[in-house]
N, C-alpha and C positions, 0 to 999 in steps of 0.2 A: 622727021622719021616717020615712017609707018611702024603700028602695034608689033606687026609680025617681025617685021626687021629687029628692032630692038630685044623682041622676046628670042630670037635667033641668035644675037649676040649675047643674050645672057646665057644660054644653055652652053654657048663656044666657051665662055668663059670659065663655066663650072667644068665642061669638060676636061678644060687644060689644067685641071688642078683635082686629078679624080680621087686621089688619096685623102685630101684634105677634106673635100666635100663628102665623102663617106664617113669617115671620122664623125664629121660636124653632124650627119644625118644618124648616126649611132645613138647620139643621146634621146633623139626625138623617137627613134625606133622602140628603143627599152622602155621609153614614158608610155607610150600608145600601147606598146604589148603588155605590160602589166595590166592597164586597166582593160582592155580587150579580152585578154585571156580569160580573167576573173569574171569580167560579166558575161561572158560567151558560156563558160562551165555553169555560173549559175543559173543562166537562163534554161539551159538544156535541164539542168536539175530542177530546177520550179516548174518547167515542163512534165518531167517525169515523176515529181511529185503529186502534182494535181491529178495526173492520170492514175498513179498508182495508189491514191487513196480510195481505189476502189474496193479495199478490202474492208471499206466501210461502205454500206449500201446507201440508198435513197433514204432519207429522214430517219437515218441511226442516230441513236445516241448510246456513248458506250458508258459503262461503268467500271471503274476498277481501283486498286489501293492503290498505285502509285500515278503521279499526274504524267503527263507525257514533256519531255524536255529537261533542261538542266535546272537545278536549284540553285538560287543566289546564294545563300546562308547556312552556314552550319547548321543553326537553329533550327530551321527547315527541313532540313535533312535528317536531323534526329527527331523531330516529331514524325516525319512520314514512314522512318523506318519503325518507330515506336507502335504503328496501325495495327489492328487487329487484322489479320486476313479475314478476306472475306470467302466464308465456309460454302461448302455445297447447301447445308443444312441453309444458310443465309438465302442464296441466290435461288431455293427451290421456296422458300418462302416468301420470298420478294416476288416470283413467278405469280405465286396464288394472289396475292395482295394486289396485283396489275391484272387480273383479271378482267375482261369488259374495257380495260384502257389500251392494251394492244394486243395483235394477234400474234407479233413475232418477239419472242423473247428467245435471245441465244444465250446459252451458258457455254462457256469453252475457259480451256486450261492447256498448257503446254509444257512438254519437257524441255525447258530452256538451259537447264544445267546439264551440263554433259550430255548432249543431242544423241540420242540410241541410233543404231544399224540395225537394217531390217534384213533377214535372210528368207529364202527358201530354196530347199534342197543343197546343192552347192555354189549358190549365188547369192550375192549380197551387196546391199547397197552402199553409199558413201556412209560414214560414219557422223554425218552432220543433216540428216533431214530432219522436216518439220512435223514434229508428232506431239497430238494432242487430242483430247477428248473434247466432245461437244454433244448437242441433242439436235432434235429434228429440224430444228431451223439454222443451222449451219448455213446452209447454202443462201437462204435468203438475205442473213445479215452479212457476209462476206462475199457476195457476189460470184458465189460458185455453182456451177450445176453439174449433175451426174448425166455423163453423156451415154453408158449404159449401166443397167444393174439397178439397182434401188438406193433410196435413200434410208437412214435411219426411221424406225417410227417410234412413237411414243413409249409402245411396249418393249421395244428394244433398250432404250434407255430405263425404264424402270424396272425390266429383270437383268440389266447390266449384262446383254448378249454379248460374247466376244466375236464382234464384227468389225470389219474395218474397210473404209472407204478409201480409195490409193488414187494418188495422181498419175500423171502419164510418165513423169519420169522414173516413177518405180514401177511400172508397168514394164517400159522397156528395159530396166536393170534385172528385174527379176522373171518377169514373164515374157521374153522376147519371142514372137511368134505363136504365143498361143493364148486361150481365152483363161483370164486371172479368177474369174468369178468362182466361187464356191473353192477356191484354192486356198491352201491353209498355212500363211506364213508368219514368222516368230521377229517380233521385236523386243530385245531385252530378255529373253527366255520365257515371254509369254506368247500364246498362241491364239491368231485371229483368222476367222473366215473372212475371206474377202469377199463383202455382197454389192458392192458397186465401184465404178470408176469416174473422177471427175473428170469432165472438159478440158481440153487444155487451156492455160490461162497465161501462160508467158510470165515475163518478168515484172517484178516492182523493186525498185532501190535497188537496183542490182543484182536481185538474188530470185532464184527460179520459186515461182508459186505452186508447180508441178511437181515438187519434190517433197510431197506430203503424205502423211498418213494420219485418218482421223478413226478414231473410237468411239462408241457411247461414254459418254463423261463420268458415269457412273462406275462402268468397268477400269476405265482409268483409273480412277480414285481408289477402286477395289485391287488394282495391280500394285500401283506405283506409291499409295499413299496419299493420305489429305495433310500430313506434317510438313508445315513451310510452303504451303501452297496455295495461293489466293485465286479465286475465280473471277474473270471477268465475265461481264454482263452487255448484253448488247441489247439494245430495246428498239424498235422500229415504230415511228407514228403514223399515225393511218392515213395520213397527209400534211402536205404542209402547213395548211391553217392550223392543224391540230399540234403541230410540231411543239409550241411552247407550252400548252397545255399539259401534254406526256412530260416535257421535261419537270415541270414543276410536279405532277404526281410522282416520277419517278424518284425526285429527292422527297420527297415527303414519307414514300412508302419505304424508300432505303433507311430513311433515319429512324423509321419504326423495328424495321429488322433489326438494326444494329443498336435498339435500345437507347438512344440517344436522348438527354435532357433539351427542354426547347434553349436554355443557356448555352448549350455546347454546340461549337463547329461541327462541320459534317469530317467524318475521317474516311471519307472516299472521295476518289474523283470522278467527275464527268467531263466528258469531252466528245465532238463529235468532227466531222470531216473539217468544216470552217477553221474549228480551233488548232487542228494540225497543220492547216495550211498555215494559218497564222504565226505558228511557231517556227516553221520553216523560215517564212517570210522575216521575221525578225533576225533571225540567224543570217540569211541570205544578204540581209541590209547592211549589218555589221561588216560582214566581208566585203561588201561592195564599198561602203565608205572607208575600210581602210583601203581596198585598192583606189579607190579616188586619191586620197590623201598622198599616197607613195607616188602615184603617177604624176600628180600635180607637179610634187617634189622635183621628181627627173624632169619635167618639163619645163619648168622653170631653170633649171640648170643647164638644160638645152637651150633654152632661149637666151641665155647671157652666152653660152658658146657660140650661137648663132650671132650674135651681135659682135661677139670679139673677131671671128675669122672676117665678119664683114669689116671691120676696122680694119685688120690686116690687109686685105685686099684692096681699100679704098688708099691706102699707104702706097702698099706696092705700085697700083696702076695711077698713080698719080699724074704721071707724065701722059699716058693714053690720055687720060681725061681732059688733060690741058689740050692736047693734039685734036682730040673729037670736038671741044668746044671752039678753037680756033678757025676749025673747017663748017661751023654752023651748028653743032648741035646744043638743043638748049636745056635748059635745068630740069624741065620735067622729061626730056629725053634720060639723062642721066638717073635721076631719081627713079625713075619707071624700071631702068635695067636693074639697077642695084636691088630695087623690092622685088623684081620678079627671081633675080639668084636667091634671096633668103626665103620667098617663099615657095622656090621650088625645092628648095632642100629641105624645108620643114614638112611640105607634102609629099614629097618622096619618101622621107622617113617614117611619115606617117602610115601611108599604102604599105609600105613593109612590116610595121607594127602590127596592123591591123590584119596581114595575111597570117605572120607567124602567131599573133595572140588568137586568131580564129581557128588555126590548126592546132594549137596548143591546147585550147578550152573545149572543142571538140573531141581532142584525145583523151581529155579526163575523162569525156562524157561519155565516149565508148568504152574506156574502163569499166565505167559503172554502170554499164549498160543503158544509159539515159539515150532519148533521141537527140541528133545532131541540128543544130540550129545556126542561123547566122544573123548576129544582131544589127540589122540594119541601121536604127535609130543611133545605135551607140558607134557604128562605123562612121556614118553621116555627121554626127558630133564630132568625133575625131579628126576627122578631116576639115572641117571648119574650126577648128580649135588650132590645128597645125598651122592653117593658113593664116589664123590672127597671130600667132605667135610669129611668124614669118614677116608679117607687116609689121607688129608691135617692135618686135627686136632688131627688124632691119630698118626702120625709118631711120633711126638716128644715122647710122651709117651712111645710108642714101642720101640723106639730106647733107652730111658734110660733104660727100661727094660732090652733089650738084651745087654746092655752095663754093667750091673751090674757083680761085681767081686764075683764068687762063696764064694770064701771063705768068703769075706765080708758080703754077703749076707746069709750064714748060721748062722754068728754069729748076725743078726739084729734080736732084739725083738721087 
């Protein structure tokens, strides 16, 4: 018999039991869907994270009171909570000590608790804007630029002038159709004059980067107080070759500012683009491993289901096998037909699972405003695994069918 003839007969047999074939496919579909859906979402989020780390510029080192990512034990969390805040005086002293090491040292702090609302005349923003204070290096350290107007100057920061640079979302909400420069807006009861407008930056991690108002850090501390407020510091190394040297000097100078003895450990955290990406990668790997384990269990159960259904099919078609053997069908023809049936069930279920998984994963990505992806590697792997499941779990029933004695098969009722 020709292979295409055996293939056609296998599909005909599957079509004769559509409901049974579909239910058998369902187990494979669920297993593949679980892993492809998670991997698609994780891949989309990974790309979004790697591109969204643009809030740290090139060769930037961040110093802060708190680490990035979860802490594994209560003792670590208690020690971190007990740390002293990095005060504005600490940050300014650090800036002086780092003169000659880096030309870009950005000080910044944000109103994270109870984010304020900005108003102008009878217009107002949503009460969840990004509002903070910084110095003249905020643009360099955070990959922002001023589209029109001007940036803060050192004098603005030193004199704590009530100025504000605002994002495009703030412009569209408070100043639709008019020039915002020189206008006076209010944030939490304090008045600021708009001196510049940030160029549009888009979203990162699902949040708008244009819904932002920044004022000089000294004015921010004056208006909102220094209590329970820690300053973050971003230092830019002159180039990649001097990055490690800059990191070492930053740690040394910060220890001096904090008054730490040689035997005391750092009471501040230092991190970079790579460390942030690495933290997300660890979380993504754990999620991926969990999805892989769940899908493996589902696929194993589905494989057992395929073997069971194929054994039932062999029993039901015993007489058919006897007739085919009596008119010249060889063992290899019977074996091939039953293997094709089990592989078709497995691969068809896998294809449906891939399509649904990619749709669900990208749906999650769209909700989080991440870019859409197609995990070609995982999709190809899923198809190969499904084919392997079809062969592995379908071989015994196929071999049992091929090994039937034609005389006994013809007598079977």
